[in-house]
C-alpha positions in Angstrom: 72.8 12.3 19.2 71.4 10.1 16.5 69.6 12.2 13.8 69.1 9.7 11.0 67.0 6.6 10.3 68.3 3.4 8.6 67.4 4.1 4.9 67.7 0.5 3.9 65.1 -0.6 6.5 62.8 2.2 5.5 63.1 1.1 1.9 62.2 -2.5 2.9 59.2 -1.4 4.9 58.2 1.2 2.4 56.7 -1.4 0.0 52.9 -1.7 0.6 52.9 -5.5 0.4 55.9 -5.9 2.8 54.3 -3.5 5.2 51.1 -5.5 5.1 53.1 -8.7 5.7 54.8 -7.1 8.7 51.5 -5.9 10.1 50.1 -9.5 9.8 53.1 -11.0 11.4 52.8 -8.5 14.3 49.6 -10.3 15.2 50.7 -13.9 14.8 53.3 -16.3 13.3 52.1 -17.4 9.8 53.2 -19.8 7.1 53.5 -18.9 3.5 50.1 -20.4 2.7 48.5 -18.1 5.3 50.3 -15.1 3.9 49.2 -15.8 0.4 45.6 -16.1 1.6 45.7 -13.0 3.7 47.5 -10.7 1.1 46.1 -12.1 -2.2 49.7 -12.1 -3.5 50.9 -14.8 -5.8 53.2 -17.4 -4.2 56.3 -16.4 -6.2 55.7 -12.7 -5.5 55.2 -13.3 -1.8 58.4 -15.5 -1.7 60.4 -12.7 -3.2 59.1 -10.2 -0.6 59.8 -12.7 2.2 63.4 -13.0 1.0 63.8 -9.3 1.2 62.3 -9.2 4.7 64.6 -12.1 5.8 67.7 -10.5 4.4 66.9 -7.2 6.1 66.6 -9.1 9.4 62.9 -8.2 9.9 61.6 -11.7 10.0 62.9 -15.1 10.9 61.8 -18.5 9.6 60.7 -21.5 11.5 60.5 -24.8 9.6 57.5 -27.0 10.5 57.2 -30.1 8.4 56.9 -29.1 4.8 55.8 -25.6 5.7 57.9 -22.5 6.6 56.5 -20.2 9.3 57.5 -16.6 9.5 57.9 -14.7 12.7 58.5 -10.9 13.1 61.6 -9.8 15.0 60.2 -7.1 17.2 63.6 -5.8 18.2 64.2 -4.6 14.7 61.0 -2.5 14.7 61.8 -1.3 18.2 65.3 -0.2 17.0 63.7 1.7 14.1 61.2 3.3 16.5 64.1 4.5 18.7 65.8 6.0 15.7 62.6 7.9 14.8 62.2 9.0 18.5 65.8 10.3 18.5 65.1 12.2 15.2 61.9 13.7 16.8 63.9 14.8 19.9 66.4 16.5 17.7 63.7 18.3 15.8 62.2 19.6 19.1 65.4 21.4 19.8 66.1 22.4 16.2 63.9 25.5 16.6 66.5 26.8 19.0 69.2 26.4 16.4 68.8 29.0 13.8 71.7 29.4 11.3 72.2 33.0 10.2 72.0 33.9 6.6 75.2 35.2 5.0 
């Protein structure tokens, strides 16, 4: 039974700005300009965060003329959700497993 969660993905999503970006992209596909407007982040800062999200496989890009659109990859979040669900299932049965003290 799986009893751990991908720490790298948790670290990627643990950043407040990246989590905000993921939340926005869960609602619609947005370009960099939209994301700058929505988050208030500077273009360079946003670009760095988008690179981290791309490299982690959380988002994918879609070129459109001179703009780059970003789309969330829901299967990545679904996989993370399954990892947490497995961890919760393990915790439910953990109360039955009590290690004796020496």
